[in-house]
Every structure is written in C-alpha cells, then in structure tokens.
VOBA-1610 file (N, C-alpha, C; in pm, whole numbers, padded with zeros to 5 digits, always signed):
BEGIN
Met-01692+00821+01530Met-01793+00915+01484Met-01822+00894+01336Arg-01943+00931+01295Arg-01973+00942+01153Arg-01932+01082+01111Val-01834+01091+01023Val-01776+01220+00987Val-01869+01294+00890Asp-01900+01419+00925Asp-01980+01504+00838Asp-01899+01616+00774Arg-01786+01653+00837Arg-01707+01765+00786Arg-01562+01750+00833Tyr-01471+01788+00743Tyr-01328+01787+00775Tyr-01269+01913+00712Glu-01244+02014+00794Glu-01190+02138+00741Glu-01116+02215+00851Lys-01018+02294+00808Lys-00940+02379+00897Lys-00880+02302+01015Gly-00841+02177+00987Gly-00773+02099+01089Gly-00865+02033+01190Phe-00997+02037+01170Phe-01092+01975+01262Phe-01182+01877+01187Val-01218+01770+01256Val-01312+01672+01204Val-01438+01680+01290Ser-01552+01699+01225Ser-01679+01713+01297Ser-01778+01608+01247Gly-01864+01564+01338Gly-01962+01465+01298Gly-02052+01426+01412Thr-02102+01303+01406Thr-02201+01253+01501Thr-02147+01131+01574Asp-02162+01131+01705Asp-02120+01016+01786Asp-02220+00902+01765Ile-02174+00793+01702Ile-02262+00678+01678Ile-02210+00554+01750Thr-02131+00577+01856Thr-02077+00465+01932Thr-02188+00372+01981Trp-02303+00429+02013Trp-02413+00350+02070Trp-02465+00243+01973Leu-02438+00259+01843Leu-02482+00159+01747Leu-02408+00026+01763Gln-02284+00034+01813Gln-02204-00087+01828Gln-02243-00156+01958Thr-02281-00280+01950Thr-02337-00350+02066Thr-02233-00420+02152Ser-02113-00446+02097Ser-02009-00512+02176Ser-01874-00487+02112Gly-01768-00509+02191Gly-01633-00497+02138Gly-01582-00354+02141Glu-01451-00341+02115Glu-01388-00210+02112Glu-01436-00132+01990Ala-01455-00001+02006Ala-01506+00082+01898Ala-01418+00068+01774Asp-01478+00030+01662Asp-01405+00000+01541Asp-01506-00005+01426Pro-01476+00060+01313Pro-01576+00066+01206Pro-01610-00069+01144Val-01514-00163+01140Val-01544-00293+01084Val-01639-00370+01176Thr-01612-00363+01306Thr-01703-00427+01403Thr-01841-00363+01398Leu-01844-00231+01393Leu-01972-00160+01384Leu-02048-00204+01259Trp-01977-00217+01147Trp-02040-00259+01022Trp-02103-00398+01037Gln-02033-00489+01106Gln-02085-00624+01128Gln-02216-00621+01207Gln-02226-00527+01299Gln-02338-00525+01392Gln-02452-00433+01348Ser-02434-00366+01234Ser-02533-00269+01192Ser-02556-00280+01042Ser-02590-00169+00978Ser-02614-00167+00835Ser-02578-00029+00780Tyr-02567-00020+00648Tyr-02533+00108+00587Tyr-02637+00214+00624Asp-02763+00183+00607Asp-02867+00283+00634Asp-02872+00322+00781Ala-02855+00225+00870Ala-02856+00257+01013Ala-02743+00353+01049Ile-02624+00328+00992Ile-02510+00415+01020Ile-02533+00554+00960Ala-02585+00558+00837Ala-02605+00686+00769Ala-02712+00772+00837Gln-02812+00707+00896Gln-02926+00781+00951Gln-02920+00798+01103Ala-02822+00739+01168Ala-02816+00743+01315Ala-02801+00885+01366Thr-02867+00913+01476Thr-02854+01041+01544Thr-02769+01022+01669Gly-02713+01132+01717Gly-02631+01125+01837Gly-02572+01261+01867Ala-02487+01265+01967Ala-02426+01391+02007Ala-02330+01441+01900Ala-02327+01571+01881Ala-02231+01632+01788Ala-02091+01624+01848Val-01993+01592+01764Val-01854+01576+01808Val-01764+01654+01714Ser-01663+01721+01770Ser-01564+01789+01689Ser-01428+01775+01758Ile-01328+01725+01686Ile-01194+01707+01743Ile-01089+01753+01642Glu-00971+01782+01692Glu-00861+01815+01603Glu-00823+01693+01520Ala-00803+01714+01390Ala-00766+01604+01303Ala-00635+01539+01347Ala-00547+01617+01409Ala-00419+01565+01455Ala-00436+01457+01562Arg-00552+01452+01627Arg-00576+01352+01731Arg-00627+01220+01676Leu-00661+01216+01548Leu-00714+01093+01490Leu-00606+00984+01489Ser-00649+00861+01508Ser-00555+00749+01515Ser-00579+00655+01397Val-00523+00533+01407Val-00548+00431+01304Val-00697+00399+01306Pro-00768+00410+01193Pro-00914+00403+01196Pro-00971+00264+01220Phe-00892+00159+01198Phe-00943+00024+01225Phe-00825-00068+01250Ala-00851-00181+01310Ala-00746-00279+01338Ala-00733-00373+01218Ser-00620-00364+01150Ser-00599-00447+01031Ser-00540-00582+01070Thr-00528-00671+00971Thr-00452-00793+00988Thr-00303-00760+00984Asp-00219-00859+01010Asp-00074-00838+01007Asp-00014-00856+00868Arg-00091-00913+00776Arg-00042-00934+00638Arg-00145-00878+00541Gln-00094-00803+00444Gln-00181-00743+00344Gln-00146-00802+00206Ile-00223-00763+00106Ile-00197-00806-00032Ile-00164-00683-00114Gly-00042-00679-00168Gly+00000-00568-00252Gly-00016-00601-00399Met-00031-00497-00480Met-00041-00511-00625Met+00071-00429-00690Gly+00122-00477-00800Gly+00222-00404-00877Gly+00184-00399-01023Gly+00222-00290-01090Gly+00196-00278-01232Gly+00050-00259-01269Thr-00030-00208-01175Thr-00174-00195-01201Thr-00211-00060-01263Tyr-00119+00036-01259Tyr-00139+00163-01330Tyr-00052+00162-01456Pro-00107+00190-01572Pro-00027+00186-01695Pro+00097+00274-01690Ala+00086+00394-01631Ala+00199+00486-01630Ala+00315+00432-01547His+00285+00370-01433His+00390+00314-01348His+00450+00190-01414Ala+00366+00108-01476Ala+00416-00010-01546Ala+00514+00031-01655Ala+00484+00142-01723Ala+00572+00188-01831Ala+00705+00240-01777Glu+00701+00317-01666Glu+00826+00377-01616Glu+00917+00273-01553Thr+00861+00163-01504Thr+00943+00060-01440Thr+00955-00066-01524Lys+00897-00063-01645Lys+00906-00176-01740Lys+00847-00304-01682Ile+00731-00292-01619Ile+00658-00407-01567Ile+00559-00452-01676Pro+00572-00576-01727Pro+00489-00616-01840Pro+00343-00645-01806Thr+00318-00702-01690Thr+00181-00737-01651Thr+00164-00715-01501Pro+00043-00686-01454Pro+00022-00672-01309Pro+00051-00801-01234Phe+00081-00787-01106Phe+00109-00903-01021Phe+00068-00871-00878Val+00075-00969-00790Val+00042-00950-00648Val+00158-01001-00564Phe+00162-00957-00438Phe+00264-01002-00344Phe+00212-00980-00202Pro+00264-01054-00104Pro+00226-01029+00035Pro+00309-00916+00094Lys+00246-00831+00173Lys+00316-00726+00247Lys+00296-00757+00395Leu+00405-00785+00463Leu+00398-00834+00601Leu+00407-00718+00700Gln+00309-00632+00694Gln+00301-00519+00785Gln+00153-00493+00818Pro+00123-00457+00945Pro-00011-00410+00978Pro-00025-00262+00943Ala-00146-00212+00949Ala-00168-00068+00929Ala-00110+00009+01047His-00038+00118+01016His+00022+00202+01118His-00041+00342+01117His-00012+00418+01222His-00064+00553+01240His-00024+00641+01123Trp-00112+00731+01084Trp-00091+00815+00966Trp+00032+00905+00977Ser+00080+00934+01098Ser+00195+01023+01113Ser+00320+00952+01166Val+00326+00820+01154Val+00441+00745+01206Val+00569+00788+01133Pro+00680+00807+01205Pro+00808+00834+01136Pro+00851+00711+01055Val+00911+00734+00941Val+00955+00625+00853Val+01107+00626+00847Pro+01174+00517+00889Pro+01320+00517+00893Pro+01383+00488+00758Thr+01498+00551+00731Thr+01573+00521+00609Thr+01670+00406+00632Arg+01732+00403+00751Arg+01835+00303+00782Arg+01930+00291+00663Ala+01952+00170+00612Ala+02039+00154+00494Ala+01957+00132+00368Tyr+01828+00163+00376Tyr+01740+00139+00262Tyr+01763+00240+00149Leu+01734+00198+00027Leu+01701+00294-00079Leu+01550+00314-00064Leu+01512+00409+00020Leu+01373+00422+00062Leu+01291+00497-00044Asp+01189+00432-00092Asp+01101+00489-00195Asp+00959+00497-00139Tyr+00881+00586-00197Tyr+00744+00611-00155Tyr+00645+00557-00259Glu+00523+00532-00217Glu+00412+00502-00308Glu+00283+00540-00237Val+00198+00616-00304Val+00064+00642-00251Val-00032+00544-00318Glu-00122+00488-00239Glu-00211+00385-00291Glu-00350+00398-00229Leu-00447+00342-00299Leu-00580+00324-00244Leu-00585+00190-00175Gly-00620+00190-00046Gly-00635+00066+00029Gly-00779+00020+00029Ile-00801-00104-00011Ile-00936-00162-00020Ile-00947-00267+00090Val-01038-00247+00184Val-01043-00326+00307Val-01157-00428+00300Ala-01125-00554+00325Ala-01225-00660+00327Ala-01312-00646+00452Leu-01441-00623+00434Leu-01535-00613+00546Leu-01590-00749+00585Glu-01564-00848+00502Glu-01603-00986+00528Glu-01502-01075+00458Pro-01493-01205+00491Pro-01401-01292+00417Pro-01436-01291+00268Leu-01334-01281+00184Leu-01355-01271+00040Leu-01332-01408-00025Lys-01429-01451-00104Lys-01425-01583-00165Lys-01425-01572-00317Ala-01369-01673-00382Ala-01370-01677-00528Ala-01513-01694-00579Gly-01543-01624-00686Gly-01673-01640-00749Gly-01786-01564-00684Arg-01755-01484-00581Arg-01859-01407-00514Arg-01814-01261-00503Lys-01893-01170-00551Lys-01862-01028-00540Lys-01912-00975-00407Ala-01821-00933-00322Ala-01862-00874-00195Ala-01939-00745-00222Pro-02051-00721-00155Pro-02131-00603-00183Pro-02066-00473-00137His-01982-00479-00035His-01922-00357+00020His-01776-00381+00055Phe-01698-00275+00048Phe-01559-00273+00094Phe-01537-00142+00169Gly-01440-00143+00260Gly-01393-00018+00318Gly-01280+00037+00232Leu-01261+00168+00238Leu-01153+00234+00166Leu-01072+00319+00261Val-00939+00316+00244Val-00849+00402+00321Val-00739+00454+00228Leu-00684+00567+00262Leu-00562+00614+00198Leu-00448+00528+00252Ala-00361+00481+00164Ala-00256+00388+00207Ala-00121+00424+00147Ser-00017+00373+00209Ser+00120+00393+00162Ser+00185+00256+00141Asp+00291+00256+00063Asp+00366+00132+00041Asp+00514+00166+00033Tyr+00573+00201+00148Tyr+00716+00232+00151Tyr+00797+00105+00120Thr+00904+00123+00042Thr+00976+00010-00014Thr+01126+00031-00004Asp+01199-00078+00022Asp+01345-00077+00014Asp+01385-00122-00126Arg+01417-00026-00213Arg+01451-00061-00351Arg+01588-00128-00361Asp+01675-00106-00264Asp+01804-00176-00259Asp+01777-00327-00255Arg+01695-00367-00159Arg+01662-00510-00146Arg+01590-00561-00271Leu+01501-00480-00325Leu+01425-00523-00442Leu+01517-00543-00563Leu+01606-00448-00588Leu+01696-00461-00703Leu+01784-00585-00691Arg+01832-00613-00570Arg+01915-00733-00552Arg+01834-00860-00570Asp+01710-00861-00518Asp+01629-00981-00531Asp+01583-01004-00674Leu+01561-00895-00746Leu+01518-00907-00885Leu+01632-00943-00978Gly+01753-00890-00952Gly+01858-00897-01052Gly+01817-00810-01169Ile+01816-00863-01289Ile+01769-00787-01406Ile+01652-00858-01473Ser+01586-00948-01399Ser+01474-01022-01457Ser+01364-01036-01351Asp+01266-01119-01381Asp+01158-01150-01288Asp+01084-01026-01241Val+01042-00942-01333Val+00965-00824-01297Val+00816-00843-01321Ser+00774-00967-01344Ser+00632-00989-01374Ser+00562-01087-01280Thr+00638-01167-01203Thr+00572-01265-01117Thr+00536-01208-00981Gly+00611-01107-00934Gly+00590-01053-00801Gly+00661-01130-00692Leu+00725-01243-00727Leu+00786-01328-00624Leu+00897-01258-00549Ala+00969-01166-00614Ala+01082-01100-00550Ala+01042-00980-00466Phe+00913-00948-00459Phe+00871-00822-00397Phe+00839-00833-00249Ala+00813-00951-00198Ala+00765-00964-00060Ala+00863-00907+00041Ala+00992-00938+00026Ala+01091-00893+00125Ala+01106-00742+00123Ser+01126-00683+00005Ser+01151-00538-00003Ser+01029-00458+00038Lys+00910-00514+00021Lys+00788-00444+00057Lys+00753-00460+00205Ser+00821-00551+00273Ser+00787-00581+00413Ser+00893-00538+00512Val+01015-00505+00465Val+01125-00479+00557Val+01115-00342+00623Val+01062-00241+00553Val+01047-00109+00613Val+00935-00116+00717Pro+00964-00087+00845Pro+00865-00112+00951Pro+00761+00000+00963Ala+00698+00034+00851Ala+00598+00141+00854Ala+00505+00126+00734Met+00376+00109+00761Met+00274+00110+00657Met+00161+00202+00704Pro+00186+00332+00707Pro+00082+00423+00755Pro-00037+00427+00661Ile-00155+00444+00720Ile-00277+00462+00642Ile-00344+00591+00689Gly-00436+00642+00608Gly-00506+00764+00643Gly-00595+00747+00765Ser-00635+00857+00821Ser-00708+00855+00948Ser-00859+00839+00931Leu-00909+00836+00808Leu-01053+00822+00784Leu-01082+00688+00715Phe-01197+00631+00747Phe-01239+00501+00695Phe-01373+00520+00623Val-01377+00490+00494Val-01495+00517+00413Val-01557+00386+00366Ile-01688+00373+00383Ile-01763+00261+00327Ile-01866+00320+00230Pro-01836+00323+00100Pro-01931+00381+00005Pro-02053+00292-00014Arg-02164+00355-00046Arg-02284+00276-00078Arg-02259+00195-00205Asp-02195+00258-00304Asp-02160+00189-00428Asp-02009+00203-00448Val-01933+00112-00391Val-01788+00124-00390Val-01730+00116-00531Arg-01793+00039-00619Arg-01736+00017-00752Arg-01743+00140-00841Ser-01832+00231-00813Ser-01832+00357-00886Ser-01760+00467-00807Phe-01772+00463-00675Phe-01714+00569-00592Phe-01562+00576-00604Tyr-01494+00459-00598Tyr-01347+00465-00593Tyr-01289+00524-00722Lys-01365+00518-00831Lys-01316+00572-00958Lys-01323+00725-00963Thr-01385+00786-00864Thr-01392+00933-00859Thr-01279+00993-00778Leu-01198+00911-00714Leu-01096+00960-00622Leu-00970+01007-00695Glu-00896+01092-00627Glu-00766+01139-00675Glu-00672+01141-00555Leu-00562+01069-00565Leu-00464+01060-00456Leu-00340+01140-00495Arg-00287+01218-00400Arg-00170+01300-00428Arg-00061+01275-00325Leu+00064+01279-00371Leu+00179+01262-00282Leu+00279+01373-00309Gln+00326+01435-00201Gln+00428+01539-00208Gln+00549+01499-00124Val+00666+01536-00169Val+00789+01522-00090Val+00848+01661-00073Asn+00857+01705+00052Asn+00909+01839+00083Asn+00836+01947+00005Gly+00704+01931-00006Gly+00621+02030-00072Gly+00614+02018-00222Arg+00691+01927-00281Arg+00692+01910-00426Arg+00603+01793-00465Leu+00510+01817-00556Leu+00417+01712-00600Leu+00493+01607-00679Arg+00484+01481-00634Arg+00553+01371-00702Arg+00457+01273-00770Gln+00338+01253-00712Gln+00246+01156-00768Gln+00103+01208-00765Ile+00027+01180-00872Ile-00119+01197-00875Ile-00175+01065-00925Ala-00242+00991-00839Ala-00299+00861-00874Ala-00450+00874-00891Met-00499+00827-01005Met-00642+00828-01035Met-00689+00682-01042Pro-00755+00630-00938Pro-00794+00490-00939Pro-00880+00447-01057Lys-00943+00541-01125Lys-01019+00504-01245Lys-00928+00447-01354Asp-00796+00472-01344Asp-00701+00424-01444Asp-00649+00284-01413Leu-00687+00226-01301Leu-00636+00094-01263Leu-00672-00010-01369Leu-00575-00098-01400Leu-00597-00204-01498Leu-00686-00315-01444Trp-00680-00337-01313Trp-00768-00434-01248Trp-00871-00359-01166Asp-00999-00399-01178Asp-01098-00342-01087Asp-01095-00419-00955Ile-01178-00378-00861Ile-01175-00439-00728Ile-01198-00589-00734Asp-01295-00632-00811Asp-01328-00775-00815Asp-01215-00855-00878Gln-01148-00799-00979Gln-01036-00870-01038Gln-00919-00876-00942Met-00898-00772-00861Met-00793-00777-00760Met-00815-00895-00665Val-00940-00912-00624Val-00972-01024-00536Val-00948-01157-00607Asp-00998-01170-00729Asp-00985-01297-00802Asp-00840-01330-00834Glu-00762-01229-00875Glu-00621-01252-00908Glu-00542-01293-00784Ser-00579-01237-00669Ser-00512-01275-00544Ser-00544-01419-00507Leu-00672-01453-00511Leu-00712-01588-00474Leu-00654-01693-00568Ala-00637-01656-00695Ala-00581-01751-00792Ala-00434-01781-00765Arg-00369-01700-00683Arg-00226-01717-00654Arg-00202-01768-00513Ser-00299-01835-00456Ser-00288-01879-00316Ser-00174-01978-00294Ala-00133-02049-00398Ala-00029-02151-00383Ala+00112-02097-00403Leu+00125-01972-00443Leu+00258-01916-00468Leu+00338-01903-00338Ala+00467-01933-00346Ala+00557-01917-00231Ala+00653-01803-00262Phe+00653-01702-00177Phe+00735-01582-00196Phe+00856-01589-00105Pro+00977-01586-00159Pro+01096-01602-00075Pro+01125-01477+00007Ile+01158-01499+00134Ile+01211-01394+00222Ile+01329-01456+00295Gly+01450-01421+00251Gly+01568-01485+00307Gly+01565-01634+00274Arg+01582-01717+00376Arg+01580-01861+00357Arg+01440-01920+00372Asn+01344-01836+00403Asn+01207-01882+00422Asn+01118-01838+00306Thr+00997-01886+00307Thr+00897-01841+00210Thr+00769-01806+00283Val+00691-01718+00222Val+00561-01680+00276Val+00460-01689+00163Thr+00334-01692+00199Thr+00226-01695+00101Thr+00137-01572+00119Leu+00047-01553+00027Leu-00052-01448+00042Leu-00142-01479+00160Pro-00201-01376+00223Pro-00292-01402+00336Pro-00425-01459+00289Ile-00424-01588+00261Ile-00544-01661+00219Ile-00554-01783+00310Asn-00668-01800+00377Asn-00679-01904+00479Asn-00707-02041+00418Ala-00718-02141+00506Ala-00736-02279+00462Ala-00867-02300+00387Asp-00963-02211+00409Asp-01091-02220+00338Asp-01087-02148+00203Gly-00969-02101+00164Gly-00957-02032+00037Gly-01017-01892+00040Glu-01008-01825+00155Glu-01067-01691+00170Glu-00959-01590+00209Ile-00975-01469+00160Ile-00896-01357+00210Ile-00964-01309+00338Pro-00894-01307+00451Pro-00960-01276+00578Pro-01015-01133+00585Gln-01121-01122+00659Gln-01176-00990+00691Gln-01066-00902+00751Arg-01069-00773+00720Arg-00975-00671+00767Arg-00843-00670+00689Thr-00824-00759+00595Thr-00708-00753+00508Thr-00720-00631+00416Ile-00608-00561+00395Ile-00605-00448+00302Ile-00548-00494+00169Leu-00619-00468+00063Leu-00567-00487-00072Leu-00508-00353-00116Leu-00376-00348-00127Leu-00307-00227-00172Leu-00309-00228-00324Ser-00384-00136-00383Ser-00421-00149-00524Ser-00311-00110-00622Gly-00193-00072-00573Gly-00083-00034-00661Gly-00069+00117-00671Thr+00042+00160-00728Thr+00070+00303-00737Thr+00089+00344-00882Thr+00088+00474-00905Thr+00107+00529-01038Thr+00252+00573-01059Asp+00278+00644-01168Asp+00413+00687-01196Asp+00456+00797-01099Gly+00587+00827-01102Gly+00641+00932-01016Gly+00725+00881-00901Val+00745+00749-00889Val+00832+00697-00784Val+00977+00723-00822Val+01066+00700-00727Val+01209+00727-00752Val+01272+00618-00839Val+01238+00493-00813Val+01309+00381-00875Val+01295+00382-01028Arg+01404+00342-01095Arg+01405+00316-01238Arg+01486+00189-01263Pro+01456+00116-01369Pro+01538+00000-01402Pro+01683+00041-01423Pro+01781-00046-01395Pro+01921-00012-01421Pro+01942+00025-01567Ser+02028+00122-01592Ser+02057+00166-01728Ser+02144+00063-01799Gly+02154+00076-01932Gly+02241-00013-02008Gly+02385-00006-01963Arg+02432+00115-01930Arg+02569+00132-01882Arg+02590+00060-01751Gln+02493+00075-01660Gln+02506+00011-01529Gln+02503-00142-01543Ile+02419-00192-01632Ile+02412-00337-01652Ile+02543-00388-01713Phe+02599-00313-01808Phe+02726-00354-01870Phe+02836-00364-01764Ile+02846-00261-01678Ile+02946-00266-01571Ile+02919-00384-01478Gly+02790-00406-01448Gly+02754-00517-01362Gly+02792-00652-01421Val+02771-00668-01553Val+02808-00794-01619Val+02959-00816-01610Val+03037-00710-01635Val+03182-00721-01626Val+03224-00760-01485Gln+03163-00697-01385Gln+03198-00730-01246Gln+03154-00871-01210Trp+03039-00910-01262Trp+02988-01046-01234Trp+03081-01151-01293Leu+03122-01130-01419Leu+03212-01225-01483Leu+03346-01232-01409Gly+03392-01117-01362Gly+03519-01114-01292Gly+03512-01171-01152Ser+03393-01172-01094Ser+03378-01219-00955Ser+03374-01370-00943Leu+03339-01439-01053Leu+03322-01585-01055Leu+03205-01630-00967Arg+03117-01534-00930Arg+03001-01571-00848Arg+02883-01602-00941Trp+02894-01715-01011Trp+02797-01748-01116Trp+02656-01768-01061Asn+02647-01807-00935Asn+02515-01834-00876Asn+02456-01710-00808Met+02513-01592-00832Met+02465-01469-00768Met+02439-01361-00873Pro+02334-01378-00953Pro+02305-01278-01058Pro+02271-01141-01003Gly+02240-01130-00872Gly+02214-01000-00813Gly+02332-00905-00823Val+02454-00961-00842Val+02573-00879-00859Val+02559-00787-00980Leu+02477-00825-01075Leu+02460-00746-01198Leu+02407-00606-01169Val+02338-00586-01061Val+02278-00455-01033Val+02356-00376-00929Glu+02472-00427-00888Glu+02547-00358-00782Glu+02588-00216-00822Arg+02624-00196-00949Arg+02660-00061-00992Arg+02541+00032-00980Ala+02421-00013-01020Ala+02301+00070-01010Ala+02271+00104-00864Ile+02288+00007-00775Ile+02262+00030-00633Ile+02363+00128-00575Leu+02490+00110-00607Leu+02595+00199-00557Leu+02569+00342-00599Glu+02535+00363-00726Glu+02511+00498-00775Glu+02384+00557-00714Ala+02283+00473-00689Ala+02159+00523-00628Ala+02183+00570-00486His+02266+00499-00410His+02299+00543-00274His+02375+00676-00277Ala+02457+00696-00380Ala+02542+00815-00386Ala+02468+00939-00435Asp+02365+00922-00519Asp+02307+01041-00583Asp+02202+01111-00497Gly+02154+01046-00389Gly+02064+01112-00295Gly+01922+01134-00346His+01882+01066-00453His+01747+01086-00506His+01640+01015-00424Tyr+01678+00909-00355Tyr+01582+00840-00270Tyr+01557+00922-00143Leu+01456+00883-00066Leu+01421+00958+00054Leu+01538+00961+00152Gln+01555+01079+00214Gln+01667+01101+00305Gln+01614+01149+00440Pro+01690+01127+00548Pro+01650+01181+00678Pro+01623+01331+00668Gly+01513+01374+00726Gly+01473+01514+00718Gly+01367+01540+00613Asp+01348+01448+00520Asp+01242+01464+00421Asp+01105+01448+00486Arg+01005+01508+00423Arg+00867+01495+00471Arg+00779+01452+00355Val+00707+01343+00375Val+00619+01287+00272Val+00475+01307+00317Ile+00395+01372+00232Ile+00254+01396+00263Ile+00168+01338+00151Met+00069+01258+00189Met-00027+01200+00095Met-00166+01249+00134Arg-00247+01282+00033Arg-00382+01335+00059Arg-00481+01278-00041Ala-00607+01269+00001Ala-00716+01238-00089Ala-00846+01287-00026Asp-00931+01349-00105Asp-01062+01387-00055Asp-01132+01263-00002Tyr-01203+01280+00109Tyr-01278+01175+00179Tyr-01188+01083+00262Leu-01064+01060+00219Leu-00979+00960+00284Leu-00878+01018+00381Gly-00862+01152+00381Gly-00778+01214+00482Gly-00633+01228+00440Leu-00544+01207+00535Leu-00405+01251+00523Leu-00310+01147+00579Ile-00192+01133+00513Ile-00077+01062+00568Ile+00038+01163+00568Asp+00106+01178+00680Asp+00210+01280+00693Asp+00327+01219+00768Asn+00434+01185+00696Asn+00545+01111+00755Asn+00676+01187+00747Ala+00743+01199+00861Ala+00881+01248+00864Ala+00973+01129+00838Val+01072+01149+00753Val+01172+01045+00726Val+01287+01064+00824Val+01324+00958+00895Val+01424+00965+01001Val+01534+00863+00976His+01643+00873+01055His+01755+00779+01040His+01709+00637+01074
//
C-alpha cells in the first residue's frame, strides 16, 4: 500500500498493487516498473491494517555496507579518528525479531538505512534512494579481540563482529523521497532500552552525505576483511557496482554501550600479555576489559527490550533473548 497515515497502532493508505505488472509485491520492484508521480497519484481501494501485522518491507541482499565513525559524537566517544566502511553479512530481518545475547557483549545501534534502487556506480549520482529505519547489533567481545588496542580507523576488524549476531531488523515502512538529499536531513532517530532513551541520531550531522557514502564504499572494493581464516569484501560486483537492494547502513551516533579499554585495563592486559609469552596474540591486551564488561552487566541482557523509532520510517521493537 501507499501509506497515508500511521497512528494508534494502525497503518492506513491506498492499495496500489495494480501498478506492479509482474513479480511478488515489493516496493523496489514496483519502483522499477513505475515512477514517482504514478505511485504518488495512483488511486485504489482504501486499506487499513494493524501495524503489528507489517512485515519486512522489501527483499534485501544478503550483504550490506556498514559505516563507522560517521557521526562526530560517536567518533569522539569511541576514539574513531576517521570514518570507515565494512561489510555486514546479514539480510534485512523482521522489525520485531528476537535478538539473542548468547555469549556476546551485545550492543545496539540505531541507523538510517539507505537502499539502492538501482546499481550504484562511481561518478554517477543516483537520483533516488529508498530509506528504512535500521539496526546494527554488534558483538563487542569479538570486536575488542579483533581490534586489540589499535586499528580503529580502517574498518578491517569490524566485519566479523558486525555479522555474527543473527539479526538485522529494519523498520516496517519503506520511504522513497522525491528529494532524498534534503529529506533525510530532516529525520530524527531514537533508541530506547527498557524505556530509557539511549540514542538520538540526527542524520543532518553525518560527516559523509549519501553520495560520499557511495563513493567511499566503491573506492574500497579491493579491501579484504578477515572473518576467522577467511576474508570477505564489500558487496561490489565485477562491474564495479553496488547491487540494487543493498542497504548502506549510515552509522550511529553516541550513546552506545562500548567504550575503549581504560588505561588501567590496558596496563593489566600488557602485564598479562608479557607473562603469557603469546607475542603473536595482541588481542590478549583487552582481555581484562572484556572480562569486566561481561561482569558489570551494562551490555544488553536477556529480558531487555530495545525500541527504535523515527517519523515516516516506523518502528523496530526487539526482545533480547538467551
């Protein structure tokens, strides 16, 4: 449906299924077969359904492109010197999917998802993008070990920790603005944990605009990101294009749980590292920080509830489970 109203737990609008000439109902397919004006002006039967019945709004690719350090406030709290990109090996999931903690130091991030409506090429500004509310759940345990106490600017250590949590929920609404480059700067994204506000992200504060996100991603097509004994690359095809339906996760703002290891924790880690004789395993340096983080309970725990909201983009509502 073309959504006209979302209030009191109901989504109301116009059935425009008839505009799509083939394939399973999907906004990206509909966009390919129609136009902005045709979608905006189409008439049809009035539809109203409970928002709780909404599903994943479009079929994404299996690999997305994540951004880090793109909000100044988050870069400052985590000591990230420059923005970077990394592959996230997860498809879009249902907005209410349970998120497991397992043995993770499970952290949250609310993000604006920018969806490629066509293959994205270097040197060409795509006229339109889709927008969704997005999440980027992360295993900070894995990230701290992969990072050690360095390499916070290349993004190479982020692929594994950003891909291991089997949940990347997105909001239930899919927006294609007429002028995406001005529209996304008006948005405000909010994240709460157990009713407590943890993050307010204002995309107007992003250090990279949409076109730079695309260009910076394409410029890193040759990078190899380690995951265990293997490596992966960004989702860029042999023609040098970011495939249609790929989500660019634009990064998060301050308010996440993770912090760099303290001087005390690093000192203890250095002593333990020297005593261990494991010279080729600098990840040992952060073991004290990881041990204390597991003990203090500040990361997400079973029973927690994470809710993300944004006007126009809808809701993500996740129960944290074992």
